[in-house]
Structure formats: structure tokens, C-alpha cells
TORVO-699675 format. One record per residue: residue number from 0; residue in one letter; x, y, z of N, C-alpha, C, O, CB in turn. Coordinates in steps of 0.02 Angstrom, whole numbers. Atoms other than C-alpha are relative to their C-alpha. Glycine has a CB too. Layout:
+-----+------+--------+--------+--------+--------+--------+--------+--------+--------+--------+--------+--------+--------+--------+--------+--------+
! pos ! code !    nc1 !    nc2 !    nc3 !   cac1 !   cac2 !   cac3 !    cc1 !    cc2 !    cc3 !    oc1 !    oc2 !    oc3 !   cbc1 !   cbc2 !   cbc3 !
+-----+------+--------+--------+--------+--------+--------+--------+--------+--------+--------+--------+--------+--------+--------+--------+--------+
! NUM !    A !      X !      Y !      Z !      X !      Y !      Z !      X !      Y !      Z !      X !      Y !      Z !      X !      Y !      Z !
...
+-----+------+--------+--------+--------+--------+--------+--------+--------+--------+--------+--------+--------+--------+--------+--------+--------+
! end
This chain:
+-----+------+--------+--------+--------+--------+--------+--------+--------+--------+--------+--------+--------+--------+--------+--------+--------+
! pos ! code !    nc1 !    nc2 !    nc3 !   cac1 !   cac2 !   cac3 !    cc1 !    cc2 !    cc3 !    oc1 !    oc2 !    oc3 !   cbc1 !   cbc2 !   cbc3 !
+-----+------+--------+--------+--------+--------+--------+--------+--------+--------+--------+--------+--------+--------+--------+--------+--------+
!   0 !    X !     34 !     43 !     48 !   1767 !   2082 !   5049 !     45 !     -8 !    -61 !     70 !     41 !    -88 !    -70 !     30 !    -19 !
!   1 !    X !    -39 !     15 !     59 !   1861 !   1998 !   4908 !    -36 !     28 !    -61 !    -97 !     27 !    -64 !     13 !    -77 !     -8 !
!   2 !    X !     31 !    -34 !     57 !   1831 !   2086 !   4742 !    -42 !    -46 !    -44 !    -92 !    -25 !    -73 !     54 !     32 !    -43 !
!   3 !    X !     42 !     46 !     39 !   1766 !   1931 !   4654 !    -67 !    -11 !     36 !   -119 !    -18 !      3 !     37 !    -68 !    -11 !
!   4 !    X !     63 !      6 !    -38 !   1637 !   1912 !   4794 !    -42 !     62 !     -9 !   -103 !     58 !    -14 !     15 !    -12 !     75 !
!   5 !    X !     37 !    -62 !     11 !   1590 !   2094 !   4772 !    -34 !     -2 !    -68 !    -93 !     15 !    -73 !     48 !     61 !      5 !
!   6 !    X !     30 !      4 !     67 !   1562 !   2067 !   4587 !    -59 !    -48 !     -1 !   -111 !    -32 !    -30 !     53 !    -23 !    -52 !
!   7 !    X !     55 !     49 !     -4 !   1455 !   1913 !   4622 !    -60 !     30 !     36 !   -117 !     20 !     15 !     24 !    -64 !     36 !
!   8 !    X !     54 !    -33 !    -37 !   1354 !   2014 !   4748 !    -37 !     49 !    -45 !    -98 !     48 !    -49 !     27 !     36 !     62 !
!   9 !    X !     30 !    -50 !     43 !   1324 !   2156 !   4625 !    -42 !    -31 !    -55 !    -94 !     -5 !    -73 !     54 !     45 !    -30 !
!  10 !    X !     36 !     34 !     54 !   1269 !   2035 !   4489 !    -57 !    -45 !     25 !    -95 !    -72 !    -15 !     48 !    -40 !    -41 !
!  11 !    X !     50 !     46 !    -27 !   1156 !   1936 !   4606 !    -70 !     30 !      2 !   -119 !     -7 !     11 !     19 !    -21 !     70 !
!  12 !    X !     65 !    -32 !     -2 !   1014 !   2063 !   4601 !    -35 !     -8 !    -68 !     -2 !    -13 !   -120 !      6 !     75 !     19 !
!  13 !    X !     37 !      9 !     63 !    876 !   2046 !   4470 !     15 !     53 !    -52 !     19 !    113 !    -37 !    -74 !     -1 !     15 !
!  14 !    X !     -6 !    -42 !     59 !    905 !   2119 !   4297 !     59 !     49 !      2 !     55 !    104 !    -24 !    -63 !     40 !    -10 !
!  15 !    X !    -60 !    -42 !     -4 !   1079 !   2189 !   4333 !     43 !    -12 !    -61 !     54 !    -69 !    -82 !     39 !    -13 !     65 !
!  16 !    X !    -49 !      4 !     53 !   1196 !   2227 !   4190 !     66 !     29 !     23 !     68 !     70 !     69 !    -25 !     36 !    -64 !
!  17 !    X !    -69 !    -22 !    -15 !   1383 !   2257 !   4196 !     27 !     32 !    -63 !     30 !      0 !   -115 !     45 !    -60 !     25 !
!  18 !    X !    -23 !    -37 !     60 !   1454 !   2389 !   4078 !     64 !     38 !     16 !     82 !     48 !     74 !    -55 !     48 !    -24 !
!  19 !    X !    -62 !    -39 !     -6 !   1614 !   2486 !   4047 !     -5 !     63 !    -44 !     34 !     71 !    -90 !     62 !    -42 !    -20 !
!  20 !    X !      9 !    -59 !     43 !   1551 !   2652 !   3974 !     56 !     51 !      4 !     63 !     93 !    -41 !    -65 !     33 !     19 !
!  21 !    X !    -55 !    -48 !     -8 !   1703 !   2748 !   4039 !     67 !    -30 !    -14 !    119 !      0 !      0 !     -1 !     28 !     70 !
!  22 !    X !    -62 !     36 !     13 !   1833 !   2622 !   3983 !      7 !    -59 !     48 !    -33 !    -67 !     94 !     60 !     47 !      7 !
!  23 !    X !     -7 !     62 !    -38 !   1898 !   2460 !   4058 !     18 !      9 !     73 !     14 !    -38 !    112 !     51 !    -42 !    -32 !
!  24 !    X !    -20 !    -10 !    -70 !   1956 !   2540 !   4222 !    -59 !      2 !     47 !    -52 !    -16 !    106 !     39 !     65 !      6 !
!  25 !    X !     58 !     -9 !    -44 !   1781 !   2572 !   4289 !    -58 !    -41 !    -26 !    -76 !    -38 !    -85 !    -19 !     75 !      3 !
!  26 !    X !     56 !     43 !     18 !   1638 !   2448 !   4290 !    -63 !     29 !     32 !    -64 !     44 !     91 !     12 !    -73 !     22 !
!  27 !    X !     64 !    -28 !    -22 !   1459 !   2513 !   4303 !    -51 !    -56 !      3 !    -58 !    -95 !    -44 !    -23 !     59 !    -47 !
!  28 !    X !     53 !     49 !     -9 !   1318 !   2406 !   4371 !    -66 !     38 !     -3 !    -76 !     87 !     33 !      7 !    -40 !     67 !
!  29 !    X !     64 !    -34 !     11 !   1143 !   2453 !   4314 !    -57 !    -49 !      9 !    -51 !   -109 !     -2 !     -3 !     31 !    -70 !
!  30 !    X !     62 !     37 !     -1 !    967 !   2395 !   4346 !    -49 !     38 !    -44 !    -62 !     97 !    -33 !    -28 !     -9 !     74 !
!  31 !    X !     46 !    -30 !     47 !    845 !   2429 !   4204 !     29 !     64 !    -30 !     -7 !    114 !    -39 !    -68 !     15 !     34 !
!  32 !    X !    -33 !    -56 !     32 !    972 !   2549 !   4128 !     21 !     56 !     46 !     49 !    106 !     23 !    -44 !     28 !    -51 !
!  33 !    X !    -17 !    -53 !    -49 !    998 !   2651 !   4288 !     56 !    -25 !     45 !     53 !    -80 !     72 !    -62 !     21 !     42 !
!  34 !    X !    -59 !     18 !    -39 !   1164 !   2649 !   4380 !    -16 !     -3 !     75 !    -48 !     42 !    102 !     57 !     49 !    -13 !
!  35 !    X !      4 !      4 !    -73 !   1167 !   2588 !   4560 !     68 !    -11 !     32 !     74 !     -4 !     93 !    -48 !    -56 !     20 !
!  36 !    X !    -68 !      8 !    -26 !   1353 !   2551 !   4578 !     51 !     12 !    -55 !     38 !     -2 !   -114 !      9 !    -71 !     30 !
!  37 !    X !    -55 !    -13 !     45 !   1516 !   2602 !   4498 !     63 !    -23 !     38 !     75 !     -1 !     94 !      5 !     77 !    -21 !
!  38 !    X !    -57 !     29 !    -35 !   1675 !   2505 !   4541 !     63 !      9 !    -41 !     65 !     -4 !   -101 !    -12 !    -75 !     13 !
!  39 !    X !    -67 !     -2 !     30 !   1858 !   2540 !   4504 !     40 !    -55 !     34 !     68 !    -45 !     88 !     33 !     72 !     10 !
!  40 !    X !    -34 !     57 !    -28 !   1935 !   2370 !   4534 !     75 !      8 !      0 !    110 !    -24 !     39 !    -19 !    -63 !    -38 !
!  41 !    X !    -72 !     -6 !      8 !   2108 !   2426 !   4481 !     32 !     53 !     45 !     94 !     55 !     51 !     16 !     15 !    -70 !
!  42 !    X !    -30 !    -50 !    -44 !   2130 !   2573 !   4601 !     25 !    -34 !     64 !      4 !    -90 !     80 !    -51 !     57 !     18 !
!  43 !    X !    -27 !     28 !    -62 !   2227 !   2544 !   4761 !    -16 !     48 !     57 !     13 !    103 !     59 !     77 !    -12 !     -5 !
!  44 !    X !     42 !     60 !      2 !   2125 !   2514 !   4862 !    -55 !      8 !    -52 !    -69 !     63 !    -74 !    -29 !    -14 !     69 !
!  45 !    X !     58 !     -6 !     45 !   1980 !   2472 !   4747 !    -53 !     45 !     32 !    -58 !     49 !     93 !    -30 !    -71 !    -16 !
!  46 !    X !     53 !    -44 !    -25 !   1835 !   2594 !   4763 !    -67 !    -18 !    -32 !    -69 !    -46 !    -87 !     17 !     75 !    -13 !
!  47 !    X !     67 !     13 !     26 !   1648 !   2580 !   4741 !    -44 !     60 !     18 !    -46 !     81 !     76 !    -30 !    -66 !     28 !
!  48 !    X !     49 !    -52 !    -12 !   1518 !   2719 !   4722 !    -68 !    -33 !      5 !    -87 !    -74 !    -37 !      2 !     54 !    -56 !
!  49 !    X !     68 !     25 !    -10 !   1344 !   2680 !   4789 !    -47 !     57 !     16 !    -28 !    105 !     50 !     -1 !    -53 !     56 !
!  50 !    X !     52 !    -49 !    -16 !   1184 !   2781 !   4796 !    -20 !    -11 !     73 !    -18 !    -68 !     98 !    -61 !     -7 !    -48 !
!  51 !    X !     17 !      5 !    -70 !   1128 !   2819 !   4973 !    -49 !     55 !     20 !    -46 !    110 !     -7 !     63 !      3 !     44 !
!  52 !    X !     44 !    -51 !    -28 !    991 !   2909 !   5067 !     44 !     56 !     28 !     92 !     41 !     64 !    -47 !    -31 !     56 !
!  53 !    X !    -44 !    -55 !    -20 !   1064 !   3084 !   5101 !     16 !      3 !     75 !     74 !     13 !     93 !    -31 !     64 !    -19 !
!  54 !    X !    -14 !     -2 !    -72 !   1046 !   3079 !   5291 !     44 !    -58 !     21 !     91 !    -50 !     60 !    -65 !     -2 !     41 !
!  55 !    X !    -40 !     59 !    -16 !   1115 !   2904 !   5302 !     71 !      7 !    -28 !    119 !    -15 !      4 !    -33 !    -63 !    -29 !
!  56 !    X !    -67 !    -10 !     29 !   1259 !   2952 !   5187 !     44 !     40 !     47 !    102 !     23 !     58 !     -6 !     37 !    -68 !
!  57 !    X !    -39 !    -41 !    -47 !   1314 !   3086 !   5310 !     19 !    -41 !     62 !     75 !    -37 !     86 !    -40 !     62 !     21 !
!  58 !    X !    -14 !     41 !    -59 !   1299 !   2966 !   5458 !     56 !    -50 !    -14 !    101 !    -59 !     27 !    -63 !    -37 !     23 !
!  59 !    X !    -52 !     50 !     18 !   1403 !   2833 !   5369 !     69 !     32 !     -5 !    118 !      4 !     17 !    -18 !    -34 !    -65 !
!  60 !    X !    -64 !    -34 !      8 !   1538 !   2959 !   5327 !     29 !     19 !     68 !     90 !     20 !     77 !     -8 !     63 !    -43 !
!  61 !    X !    -23 !    -17 !    -67 !   1547 !   3012 !   5510 !     29 !    -60 !     37 !     75 !    -52 !     77 !    -56 !     31 !     40 !
!  62 !    X !    -18 !     60 !    -38 !   1567 !   2833 !   5572 !     58 !    -38 !    -33 !     99 !    -68 !      3 !    -59 !    -45 !      6 !
!  63 !    X !    -49 !     41 !     35 !   1679 !   2754 !   5438 !     48 !     43 !    -41 !     27 !     80 !    -86 !    -37 !    -51 !    -46 !
!  64 !    X !    -50 !    -37 !     39 !   1841 !   2828 !   5373 !      2 !    -21 !    -73 !     20 !     19 !   -116 !     68 !    -10 !     31 !
!  65 !    X !     -3 !     26 !     69 !   1827 !   2719 !   5218 !    -61 !     19 !    -41 !    -67 !     -2 !    -99 !      6 !    -76 !      2 !
!  66 !    X !     58 !    -23 !     38 !   1662 !   2801 !   5167 !      4 !     76 !     -4 !      7 !    110 !     47 !    -67 !    -23 !     32 !
!  67 !    X !     -7 !    -72 !     11 !   1672 !   2974 !   5091 !    -49 !     23 !    -53 !    -80 !    -19 !    -86 !     72 !     19 !    -20 !
!  68 !    X !     46 !    -23 !     52 !   1569 !   3086 !   4976 !     18 !    -30 !    -68 !     77 !    -41 !    -84 !      2 !     77 !     -5 !
!  69 !    X !     -9 !     32 !     65 !   1545 !   3010 !   4803 !     47 !     37 !    -46 !     37 !     96 !    -61 !    -66 !     -9 !    -33 !
!  70 !    X !    -49 !    -28 !     46 !   1692 !   3040 !   4688 !    -32 !      8 !    -69 !    -58 !    -40 !    -97 !     64 !    -45 !     -5 !
!  71 !    X !     30 !    -17 !     65 !   1632 !   3126 !   4527 !    -75 !    -15 !     -2 !   -102 !    -30 !    -56 !     35 !    -39 !    -55 !
!  72 !    X !     72 !     14 !     -4 !   1452 !   3101 !   4585 !    -34 !     56 !     41 !      0 !     98 !     70 !    -14 !    -71 !     32 !
!  73 !    X !     37 !    -46 !    -43 !   1315 !   3202 !   4670 !     15 !    -20 !     72 !     -9 !    -72 !     95 !    -77 !     -1 !    -16 !
!  74 !    X !    -25 !     19 !    -66 !   1393 !   3203 !   4843 !    -56 !     -5 !     52 !    -45 !    -34 !    105 !     51 !     50 !     23 !
!  75 !    X !     56 !      6 !    -46 !   1224 !   3220 !   4927 !    -30 !    -71 !     -3 !    -53 !    -97 !     48 !    -54 !     52 !    -16 !
!  76 !    X !     35 !     64 !     10 !   1159 !   3055 !   4855 !     47 !    -60 !    -11 !     24 !   -116 !    -16 !    -46 !      5 !    -58 !
!  77 !    X !    -46 !     54 !     15 !   1317 !   2953 !   4825 !     59 !      0 !     49 !     83 !     53 !     69 !     26 !      5 !    -72 !
!  78 !    X !    -60 !      9 !    -41 !   1457 !   2884 !   4934 !     51 !    -40 !    -39 !     34 !    -82 !    -81 !    -17 !    -36 !     67 !
!  79 !    X !    -55 !     42 !     25 !   1626 !   2815 !   4884 !     25 !    -41 !     59 !     40 !    -14 !    112 !     58 !     42 !    -32 !
!  80 !    X !    -27 !     45 !    -50 !   1681 !   2663 !   4983 !     70 !    -21 !    -21 !     80 !    -45 !    -77 !    -47 !    -62 !      9 !
!  81 !    X !    -67 !     26 !     12 !   1866 !   2626 !   4994 !     -1 !    -73 !     23 !    -11 !    -87 !     82 !     56 !     42 !     38 !
!  82 !    X !      4 !     71 !    -14 !   1871 !   2437 !   4985 !     68 !    -25 !     25 !    100 !    -68 !     -5 !    -23 !    -40 !    -63 !
!  83 !    X !    -66 !     13 !    -29 !   2026 !   2428 !   5095 !     -1 !    -55 !     53 !     50 !    -67 !     85 !     28 !     63 !     29 !
!  84 !    X !      6 !     53 !    -49 !   1962 !   2288 !   5206 !    -27 !     23 !     67 !    -43 !    -18 !    110 !     66 !    -32 !     11 !
!  85 !    X !     24 !    -25 !    -64 !   1904 !   2402 !   5347 !    -76 !     -3 !      7 !   -102 !     -1 !     63 !     23 !     71 !     10 !
!  86 !    X !     73 !      5 !     -2 !   1719 !   2389 !   5300 !    -20 !    -74 !      1 !      2 !   -112 !    -43 !    -32 !     37 !    -61 !
!  87 !    X !     20 !     69 !     -7 !   1639 !   2226 !   5356 !    -46 !    -21 !    -58 !    -85 !     19 !    -84 !    -36 !    -11 !     67 !
!  88 !    X !     40 !     27 !     55 !   1558 !   2116 !   5224 !    -74 !     11 !      7 !   -106 !     32 !    -42 !     13 !    -73 !     -6 !
!  89 !    X !     72 !    -12 !     -6 !   1382 !   2127 !   5296 !    -20 !     72 !    -11 !    -73 !     86 !    -39 !    -23 !    -22 !     69 !
!  90 !    X !     15 !    -70 !     12 !   1389 !   2317 !   5294 !      3 !     16 !    -74 !    -41 !     48 !   -101 !     49 !     46 !     39 !
!  91 !    X !     -7 !    -11 !     72 !   1451 !   2320 !   5114 !    -61 !    -30 !    -37 !    -89 !      2 !    -81 !     66 !    -31 !    -27 !
!  92 !    X !     58 !     33 !     32 !   1314 !   2196 !   5064 !    -63 !     41 !     10 !   -103 !     50 !    -36 !    -10 !    -71 !     27 !
!  93 !    X !     60 !    -39 !    -15 !   1181 !   2301 !   5150 !      0 !     66 !    -39 !    -53 !     87 !    -62 !     -5 !     13 !     76 !
!  94 !    X !     -4 !    -64 !     37 !   1242 !   2462 !   5067 !    -11 !    -11 !    -74 !    -41 !     32 !   -107 !     69 !     33 !     12 !
!  95 !    X !     14 !     17 !     70 !   1240 !   2379 !   4896 !    -75 !     -9 !    -10 !   -104 !     17 !    -57 !     39 !    -64 !    -22 !
!  96 !    X !     72 !     11 !      3 !   1061 !   2321 !   4928 !    -38 !     66 !      5 !    -86 !     78 !    -32 !    -23 !    -49 !     56 !
!  97 !    X !     31 !    -65 !     -9 !   1014 !   2496 !   4988 !      3 !     41 !    -65 !    -46 !     72 !    -85 !     34 !     39 !     58 !
!  98 !    X !     -8 !    -37 !     63 !   1083 !   2574 !   4828 !    -46 !    -28 !    -54 !    -81 !      9 !    -88 !     74 !     -3 !    -23 !
!  99 !    X !     43 !     33 !     49 !    994 !   2447 !   4718 !    -73 !     18 !     13 !   -110 !     37 !    -33 !     10 !    -77 !      2 !
! 100 !    X !     70 !    -15 !    -17 !    830 !   2474 !   4811 !    -19 !     72 !    -13 !    -74 !     85 !    -37 !    -12 !    -16 !     74 !
! 101 !    X !     15 !    -71 !     14 !    841 !   2664 !   4798 !    -10 !     11 !    -74 !    -56 !     47 !    -94 !     57 !     44 !     26 !
! 102 !    X !      6 !     -9 !     73 !    867 !   2654 !   4610 !    -65 !    -32 !    -25 !   -100 !     -3 !    -66 !     61 !    -30 !    -36 !
! 103 !    X !     61 !     34 !     21 !    726 !   2528 !   4587 !    -62 !     41 !     21 !   -109 !     48 !    -18 !     -4 !    -71 !     30 !
! 104 !    X !     58 !    -38 !    -25 !    607 !   2634 !   4693 !    -12 !     63 !    -42 !    -69 !     87 !    -46 !     12 !     20 !     73 !
! 105 !    X !      7 !    -61 !     41 !    639 !   2784 !   4579 !    -21 !    -15 !    -72 !    -36 !     31 !   -110 !     65 !     38 !     -1 !
! 106 !    X !     21 !     19 !     68 !    595 !   2687 !   4420 !    -75 !     12 !     -8 !   -112 !      6 !     41 !     18 !    -73 !    -15 !
! 107 !    X !     72 !     -6 !     12 !    426 !   2720 !   4340 !    -35 !    -67 !     17 !     -4 !   -120 !     12 !    -14 !     19 !    -74 !
! 108 !    X !     37 !     59 !    -20 !    291 !   2598 !   4398 !      0 !    -55 !    -53 !      9 !   -113 !    -37 !    -72 !     19 !     17 !
! 109 !    X !      2 !     50 !     54 !    280 !   2512 !   4229 !     67 !    -36 !     -6 !     69 !    -95 !    -22 !    -20 !     32 !    -67 !
! 110 !    X !    -67 !     31 !      4 !    469 !   2481 !   4230 !     10 !    -45 !     60 !     40 !    -99 !     54 !     55 !     55 !     -2 !
! 111 !    X !     -4 !     43 !    -60 !    460 !   2414 !   4409 !    -39 !    -65 !    -10 !    -18 !   -118 !     11 !    -25 !     37 !     62 !
! 112 !    X !     41 !     60 !     13 !    322 !   2295 !   4353 !     37 !    -47 !    -48 !     36 !   -108 !    -39 !    -69 !     20 !    -30 !
! 113 !    X !    -39 !     41 !     47 !    430 !   2236 !   4208 !     58 !    -33 !     37 !     74 !    -92 !     25 !     27 !     44 !    -58 !
! 114 !    X !    -55 !     28 !    -40 !    575 !   2212 !   4329 !    -24 !    -58 !     43 !      9 !   -109 !     48 !     31 !     56 !     45 !
! 115 !    X !     28 !     53 !    -41 !    465 !   2109 !   4445 !    -12 !    -63 !    -41 !      1 !   -118 !    -19 !    -65 !     23 !     34 !
! 116 !    X !     12 !     58 !     44 !    415 !   1997 !   4299 !     66 !    -33 !    -20 !     71 !    -94 !    -20 !    -39 !     22 !    -64 !
! 117 !    X !    -66 !     28 !     17 !    597 !   1977 !   4246 !     31 !    -35 !     59 !     63 !    -87 !     51 !     46 !     55 !    -25 !
! 118 !    X !    -28 !     30 !    -60 !    648 !   1940 !   4425 !    -31 !    -69 !     12 !      3 !   -116 !     32 !    -11 !     45 !     62 !
! 119 !    X !     34 !     65 !     -7 !    518 !   1800 !   4431 !     30 !    -50 !    -49 !     43 !   -107 !    -30 !    -75 !      7 !    -12 !
! 120 !    X !    -29 !     45 !     51 !    589 !   1727 !   4270 !     71 !    -19 !     19 !     91 !    -77 !     13 !     -1 !     34 !    -69 !
! 121 !    X !    -69 !     14 !    -19 !    769 !   1743 !   4331 !      2 !    -48 !     59 !     43 !    -93 !     61 !     38 !     65 !     18 !
! 122 !    X !      2 !     45 !    -58 !    724 !   1660 !   4496 !    -14 !    -71 !    -23 !     17 !   -118 !      2 !    -54 !     24 !     50 !
! 123 !    X !     15 !     66 !     27 !    649 !   1514 !   4400 !     60 !    -30 !    -36 !     73 !    -90 !    -31 !    -59 !      4 !    -47 !
! 124 !    X !    -59 !     25 !     36 !    805 !   1501 !   4290 !     54 !    -21 !     49 !     88 !    -72 !     37 !     27 !     55 !    -47 !
! 125 !    X !    -51 !     18 !    -49 !    920 !   1499 !   4442 !    -18 !    -65 !     34 !     26 !   -106 !     47 !      8 !     56 !     53 !
! 126 !    X !     22 !     62 !    -31 !    815 !   1361 !   4520 !     13 !    -59 !    -45 !     24 !   -115 !    -21 !    -74 !      3 !     19 !
! 127 !    X !    -11 !     55 !     47 !    838 !   1258 !   4362 !     74 !     -8 !    -17 !     92 !    -49 !    -59 !    -40 !     11 !    -63 !
! 128 !    X !    -72 !      7 !     11 !   1027 !   1283 !   4367 !     27 !     47 !    -52 !     87 !     47 !    -65 !     15 !    -69 !    -20 !
! 129 !    X !    -23 !    -48 !     50 !   1035 !   1419 !   4234 !      8 !     67 !     34 !    -28 !     83 !     81 !    -49 !      4 !    -60 !
! 130 !    X !     -8 !    -68 !    -27 !   1098 !   1594 !   4271 !    -22 !     49 !    -53 !     -7 !     42 !   -112 !     73 !     13 !     23 !
! 131 !    X !     24 !    -52 !     46 !   1016 !   1746 !   4194 !     22 !     67 !     26 !     31 !     76 !     86 !    -76 !     -2 !     -8 !
! 132 !    X !    -15 !    -68 !    -20 !   1062 !   1929 !   4195 !     72 !     11 !     20 !     88 !     62 !     50 !    -43 !     20 !     56 !
! 133 !    X !    -69 !     -8 !    -19 !   1248 !   1902 !   4219 !     39 !     33 !    -56 !     24 !     24 !   -115 !     31 !    -68 !     17 !
! 134 !    X !    -43 !    -32 !     49 !   1380 !   2006 !   4133 !     49 !    -50 !    -29 !     56 !   -105 !     -3 !     37 !     60 !     31 !
! 135 !    X !    -50 !     44 !     29 !   1514 !   1932 !   4022 !     57 !     42 !    -26 !     50 !    103 !    -37 !    -30 !    -44 !    -56 !
! 136 !    X !    -58 !    -35 !     28 !   1685 !   1977 !   3957 !     31 !     48 !     49 !     63 !     96 !     29 !    -20 !     36 !    -62 !
! 137 !    X !    -25 !    -45 !    -52 !   1732 !   2059 !   4122 !     74 !    -12 !     13 !     97 !    -68 !     10 !    -40 !     -9 !     64 !
! 138 !    X !    -71 !      6 !    -16 !   1913 !   2095 !   4165 !     10 !     25 !     72 !    -11 !     80 !     89 !     44 !     41 !    -50 !
! 139 !    X !    -14 !    -17 !    -69 !   1969 !   2096 !   4346 !     74 !    -10 !     12 !     99 !    -66 !      9 !    -42 !    -43 !     51 !
! 140 !    X !    -71 !      6 !    -14 !   2150 !   2135 !   4384 !     38 !    -33 !    -57 !     86 !    -70 !    -46 !     11 !    -39 !     63 !
! 141 !    X !    -35 !     28 !     58 !   2202 !   2087 !   4207 !    -22 !    -70 !    -17 !      4 !    -99 !    -65 !     73 !      1 !     12 !
! 142 !    X !     23 !     68 !     14 !   2111 !   1920 !   4214 !    -68 !      3 !    -35 !   -114 !     35 !    -10 !     -5 !    -42 !     64 !
! 143 !    X !     65 !      3 !     34 !   1973 !   1886 !   4089 !    -47 !    -43 !     39 !    -29 !    -95 !     66 !      8 !    -27 !    -72 !
! 144 !    X !     52 !     38 !    -35 !   1812 !   1827 !   4167 !    -47 !    -26 !    -51 !    -96 !    -60 !    -33 !    -37 !     43 !     52 !
+-----+------+--------+--------+--------+--------+--------+--------+--------+--------+--------+--------+--------+--------+--------+--------+--------+
! end
């Protein structure tokens, strides 16, 4: 998956923000203030940390060489994906969705309700040609976005 497509995928979910709390090398994607993905676009190959169900995390690591325990994360709940081209786009997309869904499911009910309301508003804005919830000022490979 091309890195610009990955970024678009990560930002396509409702109420996602893009931040650089650890410096410009690592980009963190959050939903309602909770991290669901962390991407190092500048490493070779680029890497992405995603939250994962613990049993599934182990299964994925057994099947895919490019998926390993989460670097600098709780290795039981996080995987690091080496974005070296060996992981198919549909699998990466599904794992991103899985991570997002796990984080949303752990949010308090009132926050999930707020997220649902925001998602409805964002969906309406996208239908009218406006984009909402997108990050700005992003740098990818030295290029300003």
C-alpha cells in the first residue's frame, strides 16, 4: 500500500485526528483523543503500530513475517506492521479498521454517542463536498501536505 493511500485510509474514519506528539518522525492517529495507529513514514520500510485483539495478534504474527509485536507498545495488544509491500492492501485496511473499532468500543458510552453524532455530521459534510476531521500540516517524506 502506498503511504499516501495509507494516510488517506487512516483519516477516512470518523473524528480522526493526526498528531505528532513524539516529533515529526512519528505520526499518531487518534479517535476521540485515543490512539489507534502510530506510523513512522520515514523508517525503511515504513512501520505502523495498530491495536489488535490479543489472540488475533498472535495468529497474525505466526502467518505474516511483516507483523511483529508492537514496538514500544503493550505487545499483547499491539502489533507493528512493516509496510514493506508484503502485506496486501485489503489486509492492511481490515487491520486498521479492527484497531479503530477496538479503540471506539473501549470508549465510554457517552463518548461513543458523541462520536456517532459527529460521524453523522461528517458524513453529511462529505456528501456536500466538504471534508471534516482531516489533519493538516502533515509532512510525508519531506513533502508538506
